[in-house]
Backbone as JSON Lines, residues from 0, in Angstrom:
{"i":0,"aa":"X","n":[-7.01,77.34,-7.78],"ca":[-7.54,76.14,-8.39],"c":[-6.73,75.85,-9.65]}
{"i":1,"aa":"X","n":[-6.27,74.64,-9.8],"ca":[-5.47,74.23,-10.95],"c":[-6.39,73.63,-12.0]}
{"i":2,"aa":"X","n":[-6.62,74.36,-13.06],"ca":[-7.38,73.87,-14.22],"c":[-8.65,73.12,-13.87]}
{"i":3,"aa":"X","n":[-9.42,73.68,-12.97],"ca":[-10.74,73.17,-12.58],"c":[-10.71,71.88,-11.76]}
{"i":4,"aa":"X","n":[-9.6,71.5,-11.21],"ca":[-9.57,70.37,-10.28],"c":[-10.19,70.88,-9.0]}
{"i":5,"aa":"X","n":[-11.15,70.19,-8.47],"ca":[-12.04,70.73,-7.44],"c":[-11.43,70.81,-6.04]}
{"i":6,"aa":"X","n":[-10.66,69.84,-5.64],"ca":[-10.14,69.83,-4.28],"c":[-8.64,69.58,-4.28]}
{"i":7,"aa":"X","n":[-8.02,69.86,-3.16],"ca":[-6.6,69.56,-3.03],"c":[-6.35,68.08,-3.19]}
{"i":8,"aa":"X","n":[-7.29,67.25,-2.76],"ca":[-7.12,65.8,-2.89],"c":[-7.07,65.37,-4.35]}
{"i":9,"aa":"X","n":[-7.64,66.17,-5.24],"ca":[-7.56,65.86,-6.67],"c":[-6.13,65.96,-7.19]}
{"i":10,"aa":"X","n":[-5.29,66.79,-6.54],"ca":[-3.96,67.05,-7.09],"c":[-2.81,66.65,-6.17]}
{"i":11,"aa":"X","n":[-3.03,66.62,-4.86],"ca":[-1.95,66.28,-3.92],"c":[-1.52,64.84,-4.15]}
{"i":12,"aa":"X","n":[-0.21,64.63,-4.21],"ca":[0.33,63.3,-4.4],"c":[0.57,62.94,-5.86]}
{"i":13,"aa":"X","n":[0.23,63.86,-6.76],"ca":[0.45,63.63,-8.19],"c":[1.55,64.57,-8.66]}
{"i":14,"aa":"X","n":[2.3,64.13,-9.68],"ca":[3.19,65.09,-10.33],"c":[2.42,65.73,-11.48]}
{"i":15,"aa":"X","n":[3.01,66.66,-12.16],"ca":[2.28,67.42,-13.17],"c":[1.86,66.59,-14.38]}
{"i":16,"aa":"X","n":[2.42,65.39,-14.55],"ca":[2.05,64.56,-15.71],"c":[0.59,64.16,-15.7]}
{"i":17,"aa":"X","n":[-0.06,64.12,-14.53],"ca":[-1.47,63.73,-14.51],"c":[-2.32,64.71,-15.31]}
{"i":18,"aa":"X","n":[-1.85,65.95,-15.47],"ca":[-2.59,66.94,-16.26],"c":[-2.57,66.62,-17.75]}
{"i":19,"aa":"X","n":[-1.64,65.77,-18.19],"ca":[-1.54,65.42,-19.6],"c":[-2.48,64.27,-19.97]}
{"i":20,"aa":"X","n":[-3.19,63.74,-19.01],"ca":[-4.16,62.69,-19.29],"c":[-3.52,61.52,-20.02]}
{"i":21,"aa":"X","n":[-4.14,61.09,-21.09],"ca":[-3.6,59.99,-21.88],"c":[-2.66,60.48,-22.98]}
{"i":22,"aa":"X","n":[-2.44,61.78,-23.05],"ca":[-1.63,62.41,-24.1],"c":[-0.16,62.47,-23.68]}
{"i":23,"aa":"X","n":[0.4,61.33,-23.29],"ca":[1.75,61.32,-22.73],"c":[2.85,61.25,-23.78]}
{"i":24,"aa":"X","n":[2.53,60.91,-25.01],"ca":[3.55,60.76,-26.04],"c":[3.77,62.06,-26.82]}
{"i":25,"aa":"X","n":[3.89,63.15,-26.12],"ca":[4.12,64.45,-26.75],"c":[5.62,64.64,-26.99]}
{"i":26,"aa":"X","n":[5.98,65.01,-28.19],"ca":[7.38,65.27,-28.52],"c":[7.97,66.33,-27.58]}
{"i":27,"aa":"X","n":[7.17,67.31,-27.21],"ca":[7.66,68.38,-26.34],"c":[8.16,67.85,-25.0]}
{"i":28,"aa":"X","n":[7.53,66.79,-24.49],"ca":[8.0,66.2,-23.22],"c":[9.43,65.71,-23.34]}
{"i":29,"aa":"X","n":[9.72,65.05,-24.46],"ca":[11.08,64.54,-24.68],"c":[12.06,65.68,-24.89]}
{"i":30,"aa":"X","n":[11.61,66.73,-25.56],"ca":[12.47,67.9,-25.76],"c":[12.82,68.55,-24.43]}
{"i":31,"aa":"X","n":[11.87,68.65,-23.53],"ca":[12.11,69.22,-22.2],"c":[13.1,68.35,-21.44]}
{"i":32,"aa":"X","n":[12.91,67.05,-21.48],"ca":[13.82,66.12,-20.79],"c":[15.25,66.3,-21.29]}
{"i":33,"aa":"X","n":[15.42,66.36,-22.6],"ca":[16.75,66.53,-23.17],"c":[17.35,67.89,-22.81]}
{"i":34,"aa":"X","n":[16.55,68.93,-22.84],"ca":[17.06,70.26,-22.49],"c":[17.51,70.31,-21.04]}
{"i":35,"aa":"X","n":[16.76,69.67,-20.16],"ca":[17.17,69.63,-18.75],"c":[18.47,68.87,-18.61]}
{"i":36,"aa":"X","n":[18.55,67.72,-19.27],"ca":[19.76,66.9,-19.2],"c":[20.97,67.67,-19.72]}
{"i":37,"aa":"X","n":[20.77,68.42,-20.82],"ca":[21.86,69.17,-21.44],"c":[22.05,70.57,-20.85]}
{"i":38,"aa":"X","n":[21.18,70.92,-19.89],"ca":[21.22,72.24,-19.25],"c":[21.13,73.37,-20.27]}
{"i":39,"aa":"X","n":[20.17,73.22,-21.19],"ca":[19.95,74.22,-22.23],"c":[18.54,74.78,-22.11]}
{"i":40,"aa":"X","n":[18.36,76.05,-22.47],"ca":[17.01,76.63,-22.45],"c":[16.16,76.03,-23.57]}
{"i":41,"aa":"X","n":[14.86,76.05,-23.36],"ca":[13.94,75.51,-24.36],"c":[12.59,76.21,-24.23]}
{"i":42,"aa":"X","n":[11.89,76.32,-25.34],"ca":[10.52,76.82,-25.34],"c":[9.67,75.8,-26.08]}
{"i":43,"aa":"X","n":[8.64,75.29,-25.43],"ca":[7.74,74.31,-26.03],"c":[6.31,74.62,-25.6]}
{"i":44,"aa":"X","n":[5.38,73.95,-26.23],"ca":[3.98,74.0,-25.83],"c":[3.55,72.6,-25.42]}
{"i":45,"aa":"X","n":[3.06,72.46,-24.19],"ca":[2.57,71.18,-23.7],"c":[1.05,71.19,-23.67]}
{"i":46,"aa":"X","n":[0.46,70.09,-24.13],"ca":[-0.99,69.94,-24.06],"c":[-1.36,69.33,-22.71]}
{"i":47,"aa":"X","n":[-2.26,69.98,-22.01],"ca":[-2.76,69.49,-20.73],"c":[-4.28,69.49,-20.79]}
{"i":48,"aa":"X","n":[-4.9,68.81,-19.81],"ca":[-6.35,68.66,-19.83],"c":[-6.93,68.96,-18.47]}
{"i":49,"aa":"X","n":[-8.04,69.68,-18.49],"ca":[-8.77,69.96,-17.26],"c":[-9.49,68.69,-16.81]}
{"i":50,"aa":"X","n":[-10.01,68.71,-15.63],"ca":[-10.71,67.55,-15.08],"c":[-11.85,67.1,-15.99]}
{"i":51,"aa":"X","n":[-12.51,68.05,-16.65],"ca":[-13.62,67.71,-17.54],"c":[-13.15,67.29,-18.94]}
{"i":52,"aa":"X","n":[-11.82,67.2,-19.14],"ca":[-11.27,66.76,-20.42],"c":[-10.97,67.87,-21.4]}
{"i":53,"aa":"X","n":[-11.31,69.11,-21.05],"ca":[-11.06,70.23,-21.96],"c":[-9.56,70.51,-22.05]}
{"i":54,"aa":"X","n":[-9.08,70.69,-23.27],"ca":[-7.68,70.96,-23.54],"c":[-7.29,72.37,-23.09]}
{"i":55,"aa":"X","n":[-6.1,72.5,-22.48],"ca":[-5.48,73.81,-22.29],"c":[-4.0,73.66,-22.52]}
{"i":56,"aa":"X","n":[-3.36,74.72,-22.95],"ca":[-1.95,74.67,-23.34],"c":[-1.08,75.37,-22.32]}
{"i":57,"aa":"X","n":[0.1,74.81,-22.11],"ca":[1.15,75.43,-21.31],"c":[2.24,75.83,-22.29]}
{"i":58,"aa":"X","n":[2.49,77.12,-22.39],"ca":[3.47,77.63,-23.36],"c":[4.68,78.12,-22.62]}
């Protein structure tokens, strides 16, 4: 089960950004994009949200 999403239908067909809810303007997202583009390692913390809105972190 991915962060309390109840069924496969809750997550199938979505990319991982749906876990960020409305919190899409995270600086870490842009840092990851740049690191991928530049082929450089990176360590960041992304804020994600469970189905009930509770925050959890991806480090």
